[in-house]
C-alpha positions in Angstrom: 230.3 233.2 -21.2 233.3 233.7 -23.4 232.6 234.5 -27.0 234.8 234.5 -30.1 233.7 236.5 -33.1 235.0 236.7 -36.6 233.4 238.3 -39.6 230.0 238.6 -37.9 229.9 235.0 -36.7 230.2 234.3 -33.1 230.9 231.1 -31.2 231.3 230.3 -27.5 234.3 228.6 -26.0 232.1 225.6 -25.2 231.2 225.1 -28.8 234.8 225.3 -29.8 235.6 222.6 -27.2 232.7 220.4 -28.4 233.8 220.8 -32.0 237.5 219.7 -31.1 236.2 216.8 -29.2 234.0 215.6 -32.1 236.9 216.1 -34.6 239.3 214.0 -32.4 236.9 211.3 -31.6 236.1 210.8 -35.3 239.7 211.1 -36.5 241.7 207.9 -36.9 245.4 208.1 -36.5 245.9 205.7 -39.5 243.8 208.1 -41.6 246.0 210.8 -40.7 249.1 208.9 -41.4 247.8 208.2 -44.9 247.1 211.7 -45.5 250.4 212.7 -44.5 252.0 210.1 -46.6 250.0 211.2 -49.6 250.8 214.8 -49.0 254.5 213.8 -48.7 254.3 211.9 -52.0 252.8 215.0 -53.8 255.4 217.3 -52.4 258.2 215.1 -53.1 256.9 214.7 -56.7 256.7 218.4 -57.2 260.2 219.0 -55.7 261.6 216.2 -58.0 259.9 217.9 -61.1 262.0 221.1 -60.3 265.1 219.0 -59.8 265.3 219.4 -56.0 265.9 216.3 -54.1 266.5 217.5 -50.6 263.0 217.1 -49.2 262.3 214.4 -46.6 259.4 213.1 -44.4 260.9 214.6 -41.5 260.7 218.1 -43.2 257.1 217.5 -43.3 256.5 216.2 -39.8 259.1 218.2 -38.0 260.2 221.2 -40.1 263.1 223.3 -39.0 263.7 226.8 -40.0 266.8 226.3 -41.9 265.5 223.5 -44.1 262.2 225.2 -44.6 264.1 228.3 -45.9 266.0 226.0 -48.2 262.9 224.4 -49.7 261.2 227.7 -50.0 264.3 229.2 -51.8 264.3 226.2 -54.2 260.6 227.0 -55.1 261.3 230.6 -55.4 264.4 230.0 -57.6 262.2 227.7 -59.7 259.6 230.4 -60.4 262.3 232.9 -61.4 263.9 230.4 -63.7 260.4 229.5 -65.1 259.4 233.1 -65.5 262.7 233.8 -67.4 262.2 230.8 -69.7 258.6 231.8 -70.5 259.7 235.2 -71.4 262.3 233.7 -73.9 259.8 231.3 -75.2 257.2 234.1 -75.8 259.8 236.2 -77.6 260.5 233.2 -79.8 256.8 232.6 -80.5 256.4 236.3 -81.4 259.2 235.9 -84.0 257.5 232.8 -85.6 254.7 233.4 -88.1 251.4 232.4 -86.7 249.7 229.2 -88.1 247.0 231.2 -89.7 249.3 233.4 -91.6 251.2 230.3 -92.7 248.0 228.7 -93.8 246.9 231.7 -95.9 250.4 231.8 -97.4 250.2 228.1 -98.4 246.7 228.3 -99.8 247.7 231.3 -102.0 250.7 229.2 -103.3 248.5 226.4 -104.1 246.2 228.6 -106.0 249.0 230.0 -108.0 250.4 226.5 -108.8 246.8 225.6 -110.0 246.8 228.5 -112.2 250.2 227.9 -113.7 249.2 224.2 -114.5 246.1 225.5 -116.3 248.2 227.4 -118.8 
C-alpha cells in the first residue's frame, strides 16, 4: 500500500482518492464560479486602488507568464512607491511637534494669560 507522509502525518493513496471524490461530489460548479467572480472582484478592486487597470478575468482563469509578470511588477512597484512615501511622511511627522507637546505649550500660555489678567 502506497503511503504519503508529511510532518509526521501519513495518508494512503486510497484515502487521498476518497477525499478527492468527496470534494468533487459536493462541489457545485456554480459555487466555484461565484467564488472566482468574488475573487476577481477583490483582485480588480485592489489593482484599481493602485492605479493598475490591466487585470482581466482571463488573467485569473488562464494566466500566461507575460501578463502575470506585469501584474506582479505592478504590485512590486506599488510597494516600492508606498515605502518611499511612508518614509517621506514619517520624516515630516518627526519634524512636526507632537500633540502632547502642543497641548502643554497651549496650557502654559493659557495659565500665563490668566495671570496677566489678574494683575
